[in-house]
C-alpha positions as CSV (number, residue, x, y, z in Angstrom):
1,M,-52.9,-83.7,-47.0
2,Q,-50.8,-80.9,-49.2
3,R,-47.9,-82.5,-49.7
4,L,-50.0,-85.9,-51.7
5,T,-52.1,-83.3,-54.0
6,T,-49.0,-83.3,-57.0
7,A,-50.0,-87.2,-56.8
8,V,-53.7,-86.7,-58.4
9,P,-53.2,-88.9,-61.5
10,D,-53.8,-85.8,-64.7
11,T,-57.2,-87.7,-65.1
12,I,-58.2,-87.0,-61.8
13,R,-57.5,-83.4,-61.3
14,K,-59.5,-82.4,-64.8
15,K,-62.0,-84.2,-63.0
16,L,-61.9,-82.0,-59.6
17,G,-60.2,-78.9,-61.1
18,N,-57.2,-77.3,-59.7
19,S,-57.6,-75.8,-57.1
20,S,-59.5,-79.3,-55.4
21,K,-57.4,-80.1,-51.8
22,V,-59.1,-84.0,-52.4
23,C,-56.3,-86.1,-52.3
24,L,-57.5,-89.5,-55.1
25,L,-55.1,-91.2,-55.6
26,N,-53.2,-94.0,-57.8
27,G,-53.8,-97.5,-56.1
28,A,-51.3,-98.6,-58.0
29,D,-49.0,-95.7,-56.3
30,V,-50.1,-96.6,-52.8
31,F,-49.8,-100.0,-52.5
32,M,-46.4,-99.8,-54.4
33,S,-45.3,-97.8,-51.3
34,L,-46.6,-99.2,-48.8
35,K,-45.3,-103.5,-49.6
36,D,-42.7,-103.9,-47.1
37,D,-45.3,-102.8,-44.7
38,Q,-46.9,-104.6,-42.0
39,A,-49.6,-102.7,-42.3
40,I,-53.5,-103.2,-43.8
41,V,-55.4,-100.3,-46.1
42,M,-59.0,-100.6,-44.7
43,A,-61.3,-100.9,-47.9
44,C,-64.9,-99.7,-47.2
45,N,-67.7,-100.8,-49.5
46,P,-70.6,-98.3,-47.7
47,R,-73.1,-100.4,-49.9
48,I,-75.5,-96.8,-47.9
49,H,-73.5,-93.5,-48.0
50,H,-74.1,-91.7,-44.6
51,V,-71.3,-94.1,-43.6
52,I,-68.6,-92.3,-45.2
53,P,-68.0,-89.7,-43.2
54,G,-67.3,-91.3,-40.3
55,I,-64.9,-93.6,-41.9
56,M,-63.3,-89.8,-43.2
57,R,-63.1,-88.4,-39.9
58,A,-61.4,-91.8,-38.3
59,A,-58.8,-91.7,-41.4
60,E,-58.3,-88.0,-40.8
61,E,-57.8,-88.4,-38.0
62,L,-55.5,-91.6,-37.7
63,D,-53.1,-90.3,-40.1
64,A,-54.5,-93.2,-42.5
65,I,-55.1,-94.1,-46.1
66,V,-58.7,-95.4,-46.9
67,V,-59.9,-96.8,-50.4
68,F,-63.8,-96.9,-51.3
69,E,-65.3,-99.7,-53.7
70,L,-68.0,-101.2,-54.6
71,T,-69.1,-104.5,-55.9
72,K,-70.2,-105.0,-59.7
73,T,-73.3,-106.5,-58.2
74,E,-73.3,-103.4,-55.6
75,G,-73.0,-100.9,-57.9
76,G,-73.1,-102.0,-61.7
77,L,-74.2,-99.9,-65.0
78,D,-77.9,-100.2,-63.5
79,G,-77.0,-99.4,-59.9
80,G,-76.7,-103.1,-58.5
81,Y,-78.9,-104.5,-55.6
82,T,-77.5,-100.8,-54.1
83,G,-79.3,-98.2,-56.4
84,Q,-75.3,-96.4,-57.0
85,T,-74.0,-96.3,-60.5
86,P,-70.1,-96.2,-61.0
87,E,-70.4,-91.9,-61.9
88,L,-72.6,-91.7,-58.8
89,F,-70.5,-94.0,-56.1
90,A,-67.3,-91.9,-57.3
91,S,-69.0,-88.9,-57.4
92,T,-70.3,-89.2,-54.2
93,V,-67.4,-90.1,-52.7
94,I,-65.3,-86.9,-53.7
95,D,-68.3,-84.8,-52.9
96,Y,-68.2,-86.1,-48.7
97,A,-64.5,-85.6,-49.4
98,Q,-64.6,-82.2,-50.2
99,R,-67.9,-81.7,-47.6
100,F,-66.2,-82.9,-44.9
101,N,-62.5,-81.3,-45.6
102,F,-61.3,-84.8,-45.3
103,T,-57.3,-84.6,-46.1
104,R,-55.6,-88.1,-46.3
105,P,-55.8,-89.9,-49.5
106,F,-57.7,-92.3,-50.8
107,V,-58.8,-94.9,-53.2
108,I,-62.0,-95.3,-55.4
109,H,-62.0,-99.1,-56.1
110,A,-63.9,-101.5,-58.4
111,D,-64.6,-104.4,-56.6
112,H,-65.3,-107.4,-57.7
113,L,-65.6,-106.7,-61.6
114,T,-66.7,-110.0,-62.5
115,V,-66.7,-112.3,-64.8
116,H,-68.4,-115.4,-65.0
117,D,-67.4,-117.1,-67.6
118,A,-65.5,-116.2,-70.9
119,T,-68.6,-115.6,-73.6
120,P,-68.7,-112.5,-75.9
121,H,-71.9,-111.1,-73.7
122,E,-70.1,-112.2,-70.4
123,F,-67.2,-109.9,-71.8
124,A,-68.4,-106.6,-73.3
125,E,-70.6,-106.0,-70.7
126,A,-67.6,-106.5,-68.1
127,E,-66.0,-103.9,-71.0
128,R,-69.0,-101.4,-70.7
129,L,-68.9,-101.5,-66.5
130,L,-65.0,-101.0,-67.1
131,E,-65.3,-98.3,-69.4
132,A,-67.9,-96.4,-67.0
133,Q,-65.6,-96.6,-63.4
134,L,-62.4,-95.2,-65.5
135,M,-64.4,-92.5,-66.8
136,A,-66.4,-92.0,-63.9
137,G,-62.9,-91.2,-61.8
138,F,-62.2,-95.2,-59.7
139,T,-58.6,-95.8,-59.7
140,S,-58.3,-98.8,-58.7
141,F,-59.0,-102.0,-60.4
142,A,-60.5,-106.0,-59.8
143,I,-61.3,-108.3,-62.2
144,D,-62.1,-111.3,-60.6
145,A,-62.7,-114.3,-63.4
146,S,-61.9,-116.8,-60.5
147,F,-65.1,-118.5,-61.0
148,N,-63.9,-119.7,-64.3
149,Q,-60.5,-123.0,-65.1
150,L,-57.5,-121.4,-65.1
151,E,-56.5,-120.9,-68.2
152,D,-60.2,-118.7,-68.9
153,N,-59.0,-116.8,-65.9
154,I,-55.9,-115.6,-67.4
155,D,-56.9,-115.0,-71.0
156,I,-60.4,-112.8,-69.3
157,V,-57.6,-110.8,-67.2
158,R,-55.8,-110.4,-70.4
159,R,-58.0,-108.9,-72.0
160,L,-59.4,-106.7,-69.4
161,A,-56.4,-105.3,-68.2
162,V,-55.3,-103.6,-71.5
163,L,-57.5,-100.4,-70.6
164,I,-56.2,-100.5,-67.2
165,R,-52.6,-100.9,-68.0
166,E,-53.4,-98.3,-70.7
167,E,-54.7,-95.9,-67.6
168,G,-51.2,-96.8,-65.5
169,F,-53.8,-98.0,-62.2
170,G,-53.5,-100.6,-59.5
171,L,-54.6,-104.2,-60.6
172,E,-56.4,-107.5,-58.1
173,V,-56.6,-109.7,-59.8
174,E,-58.4,-113.2,-57.8
175,L,-57.7,-117.0,-57.2
176,G,-60.7,-118.9,-55.4
177,E,-63.8,-117.4,-53.9
178,P,-64.5,-116.8,-50.2
179,K,-67.0,-119.4,-48.4
180,V,-70.9,-117.5,-49.0
181,G,-72.9,-119.2,-46.2
182,E,-73.1,-122.3,-45.5
183,K,-71.2,-122.7,-48.8
184,D,-67.3,-123.6,-49.0
185,A,-65.3,-123.2,-52.0
186,P,-61.7,-124.8,-52.3
187,L,-59.2,-122.8,-50.8
188,T,-56.0,-120.8,-52.7
189,S,-52.5,-123.4,-53.0
190,V,-49.3,-122.2,-53.9
191,E,-49.2,-124.2,-57.0
192,E,-52.4,-123.0,-58.0
193,T,-51.4,-119.2,-57.2
194,V,-47.5,-120.1,-59.0
195,A,-49.4,-121.0,-62.7
196,F,-51.8,-117.9,-62.2
197,L,-49.3,-115.8,-62.1
198,T,-46.9,-117.4,-64.7
199,G,-50.0,-117.5,-67.0
200,L,-50.1,-113.6,-65.8
201,A,-46.9,-112.4,-66.8
202,Q,-45.9,-114.3,-69.6
203,R,-49.5,-112.7,-71.4
204,D,-47.4,-109.3,-69.8
205,V,-49.7,-108.7,-66.5
206,R,-48.2,-108.2,-63.5
207,P,-51.1,-107.5,-60.7
208,L,-50.0,-106.0,-57.8
209,L,-53.0,-107.9,-55.4
210,L,-54.0,-110.6,-55.2
211,S,-57.4,-112.3,-53.6
212,I,-57.7,-115.0,-52.4
213,N,-59.4,-117.6,-49.8
214,N,-57.9,-118.1,-47.4
215,G,-61.0,-119.4,-44.8
216,S,-62.6,-116.7,-44.3
217,K,-66.6,-115.9,-45.0
218,R,-68.3,-112.9,-46.6
219,G,-70.7,-111.3,-44.3
220,N,-72.1,-111.9,-41.2
221,Y,-70.4,-115.2,-38.9
222,L,-73.5,-117.1,-37.5
223,E,-73.7,-117.2,-33.6
224,G,-71.1,-120.6,-32.5
225,E,-69.4,-120.2,-36.5
226,A,-66.1,-120.2,-36.3
227,V,-63.5,-118.4,-37.6
228,S,-61.3,-120.0,-39.9
229,I,-58.9,-118.3,-41.2
230,E,-55.1,-120.4,-42.6
231,L,-52.4,-118.3,-41.5
232,E,-49.5,-120.6,-42.3
233,L,-51.3,-121.0,-45.9
234,T,-51.8,-117.7,-46.4
235,G,-48.4,-116.4,-45.4
236,A,-46.9,-118.9,-48.0
237,I,-48.7,-117.8,-50.8
238,F,-47.2,-114.2,-50.1
239,H,-44.2,-114.8,-50.3
240,A,-44.8,-116.7,-53.8
241,A,-46.4,-114.3,-54.9
242,R,-44.0,-111.7,-54.1
243,E,-41.7,-113.2,-56.9
244,F,-44.0,-112.0,-59.6
245,G,-44.8,-108.6,-58.3
246,V,-47.4,-108.0,-56.2
247,A,-47.5,-106.4,-53.5
248,G,-49.8,-108.2,-51.4
249,L,-53.0,-110.2,-51.0
250,V,-56.1,-108.9,-50.7
251,Q,-57.7,-110.2,-47.1
252,H,-62.4,-110.7,-48.2
253,G,-64.8,-111.6,-45.0
254,I,-63.3,-109.8,-42.8
255,T,-66.7,-108.8,-40.7
256,G,-67.4,-110.9,-37.6
257,T,-63.4,-112.0,-38.0
258,P,-61.7,-110.7,-34.2
259,L,-60.0,-107.9,-34.0
260,R,-56.8,-110.2,-32.6
261,I,-57.0,-112.1,-35.7
262,V,-57.3,-109.2,-38.1
263,G,-54.0,-107.3,-36.9
264,R,-52.1,-110.6,-36.8
265,L,-53.3,-110.6,-41.3
266,A,-50.8,-108.0,-41.8
267,E,-47.9,-110.0,-40.7
268,Y,-49.0,-112.9,-43.6
269,G,-48.9,-111.1,-46.2
270,I,-52.2,-109.0,-46.4
271,R,-52.1,-105.0,-47.8
272,K,-55.7,-104.7,-48.7
273,G,-58.8,-105.3,-46.1
274,N,-62.2,-104.9,-47.5
275,I,-65.2,-104.9,-45.0
276,G,-68.3,-104.6,-46.5
277,T,-70.9,-106.3,-44.6
278,L,-70.3,-104.3,-41.6
279,W,-70.7,-100.9,-42.9
280,Q,-74.7,-102.2,-43.8
281,N,-74.8,-103.6,-39.9
282,V,-73.2,-99.8,-38.6
283,A,-76.2,-98.5,-41.4
284,H,-79.6,-100.4,-40.4
285,A,-78.3,-99.8,-36.7
286,G,-79.3,-96.1,-37.2
287,L,-81.4,-96.5,-40.0
288,P,-85.6,-95.0,-38.4
289,V,-87.3,-98.2,-37.3
290,E,-90.0,-98.2,-39.1
291,L,-87.6,-98.3,-41.9
292,L,-86.0,-100.9,-41.1
293,D,-88.6,-103.0,-40.7
294,E,-90.0,-102.4,-44.0
295,M,-86.7,-103.5,-45.8
296,R,-87.1,-106.5,-43.9
297,R,-90.6,-107.5,-44.0
298,W,-89.8,-106.6,-48.3
299,A,-86.5,-109.7,-48.1
300,R,-88.9,-112.0,-46.1
301,S,-91.9,-111.7,-48.6
302,N,-89.7,-111.9,-51.1
303,N,-87.1,-114.2,-50.0
304,Q,-83.4,-112.2,-50.2
305,D,-81.0,-110.9,-48.4
306,I,-81.8,-108.2,-47.0
307,K,-79.1,-106.3,-48.6
308,R,-81.0,-106.3,-51.5
309,A,-83.6,-103.8,-50.3
310,T,-80.9,-101.2,-50.6
311,G,-81.4,-99.4,-53.6
312,V,-85.8,-100.7,-53.4
313,Y,-85.5,-97.8,-50.7
314,K,-82.8,-95.7,-51.7
315,E,-85.0,-92.9,-51.5
316,Q,-86.8,-93.4,-48.2
317,I,-83.0,-94.4,-46.7
318,D,-81.1,-91.5,-48.2
319,A,-83.9,-89.4,-46.6
320,I,-83.8,-90.1,-43.3
321,P,-83.7,-87.5,-40.6
322,D,-80.8,-85.5,-39.4
323,E,-80.5,-87.5,-36.4
324,N,-80.3,-90.9,-37.5
325,I,-77.9,-90.1,-40.1
326,A,-75.6,-87.9,-37.5
327,M,-76.4,-91.3,-35.5
328,I,-74.6,-93.8,-38.4
329,V,-71.8,-91.4,-39.4
330,E,-70.7,-91.8,-34.8
331,M,-71.4,-95.8,-35.6
332,A,-69.6,-95.3,-38.8
333,Y,-65.7,-93.2,-36.7
334,R,-65.7,-96.1,-34.1
335,E,-66.0,-99.0,-36.2
336,A,-63.4,-97.3,-38.8
337,R,-61.3,-96.2,-35.8
338,E,-60.6,-99.4,-34.6
339,F,-60.4,-101.5,-37.9
340,L,-57.5,-99.0,-38.7
341,T,-56.1,-99.3,-35.3
342,A,-56.1,-103.2,-35.2
343,F,-54.8,-102.8,-39.6
344,R,-51.8,-101.1,-37.6
345,A,-52.7,-98.4,-40.6
346,K,-52.4,-95.1,-38.5
347,G,-49.6,-93.3,-39.9
348,S,-49.4,-95.1,-43.2
349,A,-50.6,-91.1,-45.4
350,T,-47.2,-90.0,-43.7
351,R,-45.3,-92.9,-44.8
352,L,-47.2,-92.6,-48.1
353,A,-46.2,-88.9,-48.5
354,E,-42.4,-89.4,-47.3
355,R,-41.8,-92.3,-50.4
356,L,-43.8,-90.8,-52.8
357,E,-41.9,-87.2,-52.6
358,A,-38.8,-89.7,-52.5
359,T,-39.3,-91.2,-55.7
360,R,-40.3,-87.6,-57.1
């Protein structure tokens, strides 16, 4: 989208070159401009990169903004369990955008930059990853210190947010962990939200996005397992968070959530919807059967989730036949169209362009 290329941050423009038409934007610009829309920006964790062109094709056709992201465990300094370092991930997304003439605006986001405790080692590791992501071309960051007590969560965010604030990029913070497997986690409360955001504001940290636990579950739902997302609680947290300048909430655990529920999330303040396992499922469905069987055997013999086979078999995955890649791209395209439509994201790129132009 030619009219938005002027909004590409200077640091990103230097990486892309002056002639590039790639529209990699600052997450802060995106989410602040769309904060009043009852629509959700789709955020995709492409653990297997073959899905990316399909997602881009759907976003191009529907005139929609999209976010590409990896977590610390998916793509840390060592490549995580997908084998993608920050530099490799960012360069892969940008390369696909160039090769497939993707003109719509997108964001490269650091999902779950996790800090499990307040020890110097843990903090230093997170700081090194953040610096590498900034160098690679990430334009939005999620600091996840939600495993800690509230005061430690606030202090960790404060210390790490300095680097992000210096560059002017978007900041997401987290309060509450969604259910993982069969392990329940306490829901985020309005009172906890107010205390958290008050503590951050007192330290001059004002996040744009807040990730919460509203009852969703990460990963695939088991057969017969009920989806239980507390919509009224989500809305109450959103209204409380808006008083602190938060543009919107972040929804985890969308894979397996019925589209009729997904569409309603926008009415309760969800402005960013993270989808990770779905793209893995799509990629697995298109892999050569022999390769997928080998990955499954590895996962069973090592007592691991199959997602952790991604990096182990990355070389083979990257080298699959063209017909398998084409199948994965087509399936990703169809899924992305469905979710972008359910998210009410159609036309969001044009709306963003109009609002950014009005402020420049």
